[in-house]
N, C-alpha and C positions, 0 to 999 in steps of 0.2 A: 504494500500500500504506500502511495506517495502522498505528500501534503503540499498543496499549493501555497506559496509564500505570498501573503497579501500585506505584510507589514513592512515592506522594503523602504528604507530611508538611508540617509547618508551617515557615514562615520564622522565623529564619534557618536555613540549612542549608549543608552543605559542597559547594557547587557546584565542579565541576572545569573548567567552561568557560562563558563568556558569549558568546552570538551576537547581534550587533547587526544590525538592519535599518539601511539607510543614510539614506534620505530621511525626514525628520521625526523621526529618532531620533538620528543623529549630526550631521546638518546640517539647518538650518532652511530647508527647500526646498519643502515641500508647498504652502504657500499661494502661493509664487512661481510654481511650476509651474502651479498652477490658473489663474492669470491668463494665462499664456502659452498654455496648452492651450485655454482658453475663447476666446481671440482666434483661435487656429488653427481651431477648430471654426466660429466665426462667419464667418471668411474663406472657408471651404469650404462654407458653407451646410449644415453637419451639425447638425441640430436634435435634441438628445438629451433624453430624459426625465431628471428628477432621479436616478432609480434607475440609468439607464444611465451617467450622468456619474459617479456615485459608484463604480460598478463598476470604474472605471479605477484607483482608488487601491490601490496595493500589488501590482499585477500587471504583466506585461511588455508591451512594445511588440508582441511577436509575437502575443499574444492580442488586444490591442486592435486591431491591424490586421485581424485576422479578423473581429472584431465589427463594425468599421466597414463592411467589405465586406458582411457579412450584413445590416446595418441599412440600408445605402445601396447596393443592388446596381446601381443605374443609374450610379454613379460610374465613370468610365472607367478609373481607376487599378487596378492589381493589388493583391492583398493585400500583396505585398512593398513596393510603393510607399507604401501607407498605413502600413505598419509603419515605414518610413523617415521618413515625414512626422512621425509621433508622436515617434519617437526623436530626430529632429533638433530638434523643439520643446523637448523636455526637456533635451537637451544644451546647446542655446544658452542656455536659461534658467539652467542650472547655472553656465555659464561667466560669465554677465553679472550674475546677480542674487544669487548665494549668496556670503556673505562669509567664513564660517568655521564651526567646530564649535559646537554648542550649548554654552552656558555650563556648565561643570562636568564635561562628559563626558570631556575629556582627562585630568583628574585622576582620574576614576573608572577609566579604562582603565589608567593607570599604577599605581594602587593595586591593582587586580585582579592585574596581572602581578607586582607585588612580592610578592603572596601565592602565586604559582605557579598562578594561575587563567588558563587559556588564553582567548584572545579571537579572535573571528572577525567578519567582515562577510559577510552573506548577503543580497544585494539583488536585486530583480527588474529593476533598471535595466540598460541596455545596458553591455557591457564597457567601451566608451570612456568612458562617464560615471563608472563606478565607478573605473576606472583614473585618470581625471583627478582625482576627489575624493581618492583615496588618496594621490596624489602631492602635490597642492596643499595638503592639510590635514594632512599628516604621519602618515597612518594606516598606511602600508606597514610601517614599522618597529615598529608597535605591535600588529600583528595576526599571529596564527599562520596564518590562512587568510583569503583574500578571494575571494568568489564573486559572480558576476554572472549575468545571464540566459543567457549563452553556456554556462555550466557545467551546465545542466540541460535536460531535454527538456520538462518540464511546469512551468509557473509556479505560484507560490502562488495558491490555497490548497493545492495539492499539497505534501506535506511533503518532497519530494525534496531541495531545496536545504539544508534544515536537517539532514537525515540525512547528506548528503554532507559538510557541514561537520564534524559530529561524527565521522564516519568518518576524515576526513583528520587530525583532531586526536587520534584514537585515544581518544575519550571516549564512554562510554555515553550514549545520548540522555537517560536518566533523570537524569544528572548535569549536564545543560545547562540554563541559563536563557536564554531568548530575550527580547530587548527589541524590541517592535514597536509601531507606531502604527495599523496598519490592520486591518480585520476579516479580510481575506485572510491577512495575516501571522499573526494570532492563531490562526485556524483551521488554518493550516499547522503552527504550533508544537504545537498540541494533537494534530493527526493524527500528528506525529512522536513523541509520547509525552514531550514536553519541558515543563518549567515555562515559564510565559510571564508577562512583565510588560508592561502597556500603558503607553506613554509619552505623556503628555498635556501636556508642557511646551513644545510648539511649536504654532503655529497649524495647523489642519487643516480638512478639508472637512466633517467630520461631528462630531456632538455626543458620541457615545458608541460604545463597542465592547463586545462581550460575550465572555466565555469566558476572560479572563485571570485568573491566580492572584493578581496584585497590581498596583497602579497606581503608577507613578512620575510625580510632578508636576514634579520638578526633580532634577538631579544634585547633591545636597548630602550632607553628612556624615551627617545624621540618617537619610536614606533608605538610604544605603549600609549603615549599621549595622543598620537594620531588616531588610535582605535578607540580608546576608552575615555579620552578627554582629560 
């Protein structure tokens, strides 16, 4: 189900909640995951087109496992085994390659909360990876809601995870700003009827995304004022 956004206006505005994607938005992980995933694909002789490879960004291991089985039906492993293969690759990279939060985002979160603006994580990553990052990087005490792939039936670009975050925070979708780095995530935010900022301050696999209301290049004071006043 999608929601038409009828409350569109200009920035800055009085947002009541900010919903962060995790990978590439809170933690600098996408480029590191890409190296690990490409190695996994090569080891398993999974030769993907560039479009197929890019489709992985911003969606869940559940969906990627199904795609791999569809694309490589002769592989003897089940969908569940391929899902686990991808999820293990991502989690191992998170634990070994990711050092901390993206510069400035911790200060942004604390400033949002000091203004009474609620904060949430809504990630397509597996629950163990989201839980690990939340604990390791001090997010649990800074978020009103933390959601992962286990909390939804359909992954981004379906809007379900963002709508659930808003519902759990008791905030209207129109009063939410989503910060995303992937096309799947931006499409999900738009389908949820939420405002969306694309974050481009960390390395990623693609040059541009479409459909965001505003771009964030860095988590600095000037950008914060531009969005939140």
